[in-house]
N, C-alpha and C positions, 0 to 999 in steps of 0.2 A: 416752585421749580418744576414740578411735574406738569402743571398746567401749561407753563411756557414751552416745555419740550413737546407737549401734545400739539400746541398751536404751530410750532415750527415744523413738526413732522407733517401736520396737516397741510401747511402751506407748500412744503416740498412736494407732497403728493399731488397737489393741484397743479403746480408748475410742470411736473412730469407729464400729467395728463394733457396739459395744454400743448406741450412739445409734441406728444404723440399725435394729437389732432392735426397739428400743422404738417407733420410728415405725411399724413394721409393725402394731403392735397398736392404733394409734389409729384409732378408727372414727368417721367423720364423723356428726354429729348429723342425724337425719332431720327434715325440716320437719314432716311429719305421720306419725308412726309408726303401725304397726298397733295396733288395739285388742286388748287381751289377752283379754277375755272378753265374753260377751253377758250383759247384766243384765236382770232382770225390769223391764218397762216400756219396754225398747228397741223401736225400729221399724227396719225394714230390708228388704233384698232377698236372698233365697236364690238361688243359681245352681248348676247342675250343669254339668260340663264333661267333656271326654275325659280318660281316665286319664293321669296323669303330666303333665298340661298345666295344673295349677292356677296356677302362677306366671304363665305367659303369658296365661292367661285373665283373671287378676286385672288385669294391665296393660291388656288390651283393654277390659275392662268399665269401669275407672276413666276411661279416655279417652272411651268412649261415653256413660257416665252424665253426665260433666261437660259434654259437648257438648249433650246433651238438656236438662240443667238450665239452661244459658244460653238455649236455644231456648224453653223453657217458662216460665222465671221471670225471665229477663233477666240482663244482665252483672253486676248488683249482687250476685247470690248468690255469685259466685266472686271478686269483687273489682271495683275500678273500671276503667273503660276509659281507658287512657292518652291516646288520641286526643281523647276528649271533654275531658279535663283540660287539654290544651294550648290548646284553643279557649276554654275558660272562664277560664283564668288571666289573659287579657288584661284582662278586666273585673272580676275578683275582687280585693277588697282584701286586705290582709295578714292580717287576722283570719280571713277566710274560708279563706284558704290554709292557715293553721295548723290550723283545725278539720278541714279535709279531710285533712291529713297525719295527725292524731291518729286520725281515723276509719279511714284506711288501715292504720295500725298495728294497730288493734283487729281489723280484718278478717283480717289475716295471722295474728294469734294465735288466732283462733276455730277451733273444730274443723272439719275438712273436711266437706263435704256427704255424702261417701261414704267411710266408714272401713272398710277390710277387716279382718276378724277371722280369725286363723289357727285352723283347726279340725283335729282329729285324725280326719278322715273323708275317705276318698279320693273325689275327683271332686265334692266339695261345697264351695262358697264362700259366704261371708256378708259383706254390706256393711251396716254401721250407717248409718242416715240421720238427718238432723236437719231441723228446719224451715228452709225452707218445703216440703221434699220430702214428698209424700204418696205412699207406696209403691204403693198400688193404682192410682191414677190415672197415676202415672209409668210403671209397668210396662205398663199397658194401652196407653198411647200408644206406647211403644217397640215392643211386639209388633205393634200394628196397622200401624205403619210398615214393620216387617220383612215382614209378610204382603203388603202392597201393593207393596213395592219389593224383591222378592227378589234382583234383580240387584245392589242396592246394600248387600248384607250387609257389615257392618263388623267381624264377629267370626268367627274360624275355629274356635274351640274351645268356645264356650258352647252348651249344649244346651237348657237350660230356665231360665226366670226365674220366681220365685215371690215376690210381695210379702208382707210380714209387717207387719200393722198394729200388733201389740203382742206382746211376748214375756212368757212366764211360765214358772214351773218346771213340770216334767213330773209334776204331781200333780193329783188330782181337784179339790182345793180351788182351786189356782191356775188350772186350766183353766176353772172356773166364773167366777172373777173376771175373767179375760181375755175370756171369751165374752160376759159381760154388758156389758162396756165396749165391745167391738167391734160387737156385734149391735144395740145400742140405737138408733143413728142410722138403721139400715136397716129394722128390724122393729118397733120399740116406739113409734113415733110414733103417737099416737091418730088423727091425721088422714090417715094413709096407707092405701091399699087393700091387701087381702091379696096376698101374693106366693107364687110357687112357688119352692121352693129344693131344692138337693141338697147333701149333705155329702161331702167327699172327704178322708179322713184319710190321712196318709203317715207311716210309721214308719222310722227309721234308727237302728240300734244301740240299740234300745229294746225291752224285752220285759216291762215292768211293767204299763202300761196296755194294755187290749185294744181292738181295733178296734170291736167292737159296742158296748162300754160307752161309748166316746168318742162314737160316733154318737148313741146314745140320750140322752146327757147334753146334747149340743149341740142336738138336736132339741127337747128339753124346754124349753130356754132360748129358742128361737126363738119359741115360743108357738103355741097351738092355732088361732089365726086364720089362720095360714099353712099351706100344704100342701106335701107332698113330691112332686117330679116329677124323676126322675133323667135325663130326656132333654130336656124342654122347660122347663127352670128359668129363672126370672128372675134368681136369685142363686146363685152357687156358693160355698159356704163351705169354704175350704181350711184344714185343721188339720194342721200339720206338727210332728211330735214327734221331736226329736233328743236323743239322750243323748250330750252332748259331754264331760261330766266324770263323776266318780264320786259326785256329790252325790245 
């Protein structure tokens, strides 16, 4: 009898241990997981940071970006304001409340405004953005505030932010397609006056396309009615070329 009890208790202990081991491998589902890749047509924000601080910088920037998104576009871009809902509920009928609940669920399921993408490049981060975020205007506002309020800096590790209006593959054909789409609103309106511009290409982990070739290609797409001025330009055209994968 005693031996049987020991065997049973021993088997129970083993089964409990097995259950505990299984629980260790259960990973909680993330509300908004990282995006796996950057696709042609994407828009977003590049960032550089201190070495080995990519994780901490990502957390800092997500908080900072969301704060500015609310300031620039309102609370609705990141969800409803609970305090406003409490005040409106007193006068809202049942149908209105149901519609609001449905809309709240859709908002939670929507993609985040800023979605980090994991890159195999040291000290470089990328955040995908979606409407209504316009990367150039957004980064310009953030950097202007940082310049005028240096004491109120809210990030320890970020070094540089670069807005990306549109992503394309690192080929001459794709570069032309992206350039035509991005340059048209600024340079190709027949009613606008001539502008002075400069082109600043940046290469990381890429050795196929050459700097001079990229500059010549972009300059030809800007148009002859505009002129180059490397110091007193009206518009600075940033071309960032990154080789993230083996494609």
